Structures are given as C-alpha cells and as structure tokens.
N, C-alpha and C positions, 0 to 999 in steps of 0.2 A: 893343852893346849887343846885335848877333844872334848873338853869342860867346853872351850870355846866355840868351838866347831858347832855342839849340840846348842846352845844359847842363839847363836846367830842362824841358826836353824828354825830353833823355835819360832823366833821372832819372825825372819822371811815367813814363812806360811801363816802367822796368827797376820802380820799385816794384809798379808794376798785374803784369805779370808775374810776383814772388814772392807779392804778393796772389795773385795767381788760381794759383801753385802754393800755396801755403802753405791755401786756402780747399780747393784739390782733395785735398790731402793728409788738411786733415780728417774732408775729406766721407768719403772713406774709410774714415778710422779708425772715421766713426761710422758707415758700414755694417756693419765690419767685426764692432766690437761689437753691433752688432743683430744680423746672423747670427747669432754666437756665441749670444746669449742667444736666437734662434731655435732655435737647437739645440737649445741645455739643454733647453726648453721642452718640442719635440719629443720630446730624451730621457727626462723624465718624463714622457713623457705615453703612452709606448710598455708600460707597466707592461700585461700581461693580465691579463686575469678568468680564477678559477680553472677549470679543467676537472672534470669529473664525477669523472674519475680523482683529478686532487687531492683534490679534497671526500673521497674515500672512503676515502683517503689518511689524510687528515689523522685519520677519525675509526675507522681500520680497531682491530680489539684489539691489534695493536700499540703505538699508538700508547695507546688504553685505558693499554695496561701498565704504560708509557715515563710517565705521567704520574700515578697511582695511586704516593702515597708512597710507600705499606706494599708495593710490586710493586719497587722499586727492585734489589737485588741479582738478583732472575730478570731482570728487562728487561735488565742483563749479561748473565746467562747466557745467554741469549737471542741478542744481539748476537755473541758470541765465541762460540757453534756457528755464525752464522752463519744462522740462519731467521728475522728482520728481513723480510725480503724479503718472505718465505711467508708471514708473517702481517700484512704491512701493504698489498704489491701483487697477494699469491697469488687465484687464479681464486676456491678453495674457500670457506668461511667457520668456523667453527672454533671449539670450546668449550672455555678454560680454565682450567683448575682449578689457577693459579697460588699458587706455596709464598708464603710475608710473607716479609719481610726476617728476621722473628724466629725463620722457621723455619729458614731459610736457614741463620742464624746459629747454631741447635743442632745444625748436623752435627758430625763429631769432628773435632778438628785434621787429621787424617790424609785424612779425605775430603775437607776444604777444601784441602787441599792437593792431592789428588788430581787432579781437576773443576781447578784450577789449573794444570799440567801442558798443556803445549801436545800430549805426545807420546796425554794420554786425551781429545783433541778429539771423538774420536768416541763415548767414554762419557761424554763432558760432554752431547755430543748429544742421546742416548739416554734419558739422562736430561730433560731438557729435553724432549720428545718421550714421553716418557709422563707428563705432564699437561696433553697437546693432545690432544682428540678431534675427528676430521673430524663439521662436521654444527653446528650451535645450537640448548643446546635449556638453553633458561633452567629458574630454580625451580619455575617454576608448572607445569611440562610435564616437568621431571625427577620431582617430584613424582606427580603423575597414574601416568605409567611405573612408578615405583616402588610406586603404592597396589595400582594392578592386578596388578603381579606380583610384588607383597614385596619384589620388588628389581630391580636393575640393570643386565648388564653392556656394560660402554662399552671398545670395544677404542682404545686408543690411536696414536698419531703413530709410538712406540715400540715397538710391538708386544706391548706386554701389554693384561693386561684388567685393567679397574678393577671392582670391585663398589660399586655406591652402592645405601642400604638409609635406611630412617627411623632417625630419632635424637631421637622428638617431632616439634615441628615445622622442624628441623634438617633435614640432610643426613650423615650419614657415609659416606667410600669407603676401601674397601679397594685395597693390589693382592696382588698373589701374594704377595709374602713375609711377609704378612701386618701389611703394615704399614698405621695406618688415619690419616684426617685428618678434620674437620670443617669443613665449611666457615663463614667467618667474615664475608664479604659477599659478598653475590648481586647478580647481573643488572648488570656494568657493560658495556653493551651498548655494540656496536661496530659499523660501516658493514657490515661482514664477521663475526661470531659476538657471541660474549657471554664477558667474565672473569670467575672468581670467586676469591675470596683465601681460601687453605685452612692451615693450625696446621701443616704436617708438610708432610718431601721424602718422595717416593714412588720405590721402584725402583732407589735408594740404593743404591750400592755403597758 
C-alpha cells in the first residue's frame, strides 16, 4: 500500500512538472506571437508623412511631363539626357515647351537614330534643353508680353533663343533655324513651373 502511495505521489509530481513546463512553453510561444504581432503593428505605423520637398517633387514640372500622355516620348528624352532631377528637385523654376509624341515621331529616321545613339547624348541634351526656359511664364503672361512688344525673346537652357508671337488667340514659337511650332495645350502647372505642349521639335539636328 505504501509503495502504491509512493508511486501515485511520484506520478502526480511528474505530471505537475510536465504540465508546468507545457504551460510555460505555451505562455512563451503566446508571448512571442504577441511580440511579433506588436512589431508588425509598429512596423506598419512607421510610415512617415510627406515632407514639403516630397510634395513639391510629386507636383514638379517633370512629374507633369511624365503624367501627360502626349508627352511620353519627350519624357523619355529628358530621362535619357539626365535632366529629370533638374526638373523635379532643382531649385529653379522652368517653362517647358514640350514636343508632343506626334512631333517627335515626325522626326526623320536619321534624326531619331542620331538621338538614340549614346555617343550623341550631348546633342540630345542640347535639343531637350532647347525647349526649356528658366522662369515661369503661363499663357496669360506670355500673351501680355507679346502684346506689349509684338514678340518675346526667350533664352533657353540649350543656349538658343526662341521667339514667341501671336497667331490669333494662340501662340507660335520659332527657333533660330527657322523652325516654327504652335502651342496645342497650355498651362499644365507644376510646383516649379509650367508646361506647354507644342506640335513640333525645335533646334533638331
């Protein structure tokens, strides 16, 4: 009888130890799961608010060019010429007379091949910059300046001078090579300037 009691006592003690270990293990796993869940919540909560610089870049003239469907090809030229940062995060403001997709497609096969050749990237940069003027001038102010003087000279970042003049209620722009384009979409406003869509490519090689 004493042996049976001893056996039962040992069995009960062993059961209690195992149960305690299992409970401790379960509690540890539950705590670990809670900790992981808390970390996941904390990780999701780390999302930061947009800064003023972020908002300005999102609304920049570069962003406007990239999100205007008819300017996809010119946007590609800007990126290839490594000018995207200037138009998105640069400190200046810009007026961009951006050639439409159709305008760029109207270039000759030879011209398109020329601008697609890596060795001619400096010329591509020059052509892209020939459509960009420092400072912001929307259509209203451009027309006021034209009406005051008959025409307006615009010095581009590409080093050439464009001449803007009236064509009825519209504006035409000519380059030093005799090329002439018309504005077909105006006043696409960005945080650091304005974009116009034009129907031709200026200062093309």
